[in-house]
Steps between C-alpha positions, in 0.01 A plus 500: 500500500620845422605697807441861366351710228646814358283734286555770245293806595336668202255288322575211731397616849360850437297651216705811449386564147240753585747731668768445236269565204352800687841655535580430137181670384569797721837529333343465156265780588789728571612439142148564362454133425168311553492229770577142390231249586565312828504165335767619254725617783435211742736243339792730545458546866754225586761676288536814715547845368687385197217278391239766562688765314524250209120461509416871551774674299664227293823594666790271596832544676665613179287810483698808621193615692447168668656565836328837542164344409554215749559766774182681395305176521644418840423846635129439419500136607638575850177700570261218401692170533336380825151639456238235546752223433342158466638145489435289194189287525560193703824624671319556841395146518846377396694713760259423781547124428883533494486690834264243656729220385802686624668485163748786460439740213670820380524741209772561243426778253679726254290779633697777678495473880350853530190363341495134602559557873209734561260280304605187695524658843160674470305213359338283778565178306853560366662644807538147638757421223812343648725699260483765237782535250453796265675595174746732669589239772716316243757595246318328210121480450315198374563299292808483715449246782680724755188621673346147537826367641511791746136429600572130555789594724274728701249222539775244584344261252678329206392632158402152393228507774348824377241576240524832314192625335506785251302618190799570264765303319772670700348360819529152368853553387609634834327209681659233281847663533449520874422133527145563612175338380386747227125569470335734250181697595305501184238712682740797500599771257578296189515681166273396224648196326749435790504127558617413856558147382803628312666641807648178633304499825469174695136579574229736365202607692183691392388610848682540832323213673665252264831565666366312805478181293880504479531541878272201575266727687 
């Protein structure tokens, strides 16, 4: 039986797309652009500011204005990022079961600590996490396994005894390279046409409760 579960944050534990798309559309408004539909922006929510700017402005890191636009986005996002934050459907039941069964669980995200920590510490369900490793807690973000290895050390549990659940290919890559059991959350922020079966995950789930099947709970 697995001894612990680690989670990605955006699109896996929390539904942060409403706040992210809201910030993007406020930025578009500043440039006299119409809002993009929520369902168009939602799949990019797991890709951070870079993904959202690609969706909203068709910009990438090669654009000379990219860094300035990222900062503009973050300046808006910091005002709305934790407003009415909700967990993904089914997460409450899953976390309550893990807590009841005394199975350790934690969070490893590429999200900056200044955003991740307030969300986790203020949410009644998430504040019981045994660890939180954010993007700026490590030298290399996912798909590097560095954050997952650091989390396993904090939990004092071998990587092979830990499931890592995430909704992006880089989550699976990081888990596999860390020696953890990789699990893809197909209920998360997948882009149209993105096939989780191609990511190399050991397991794929369509709703959070399915994770319990792999814990024999």
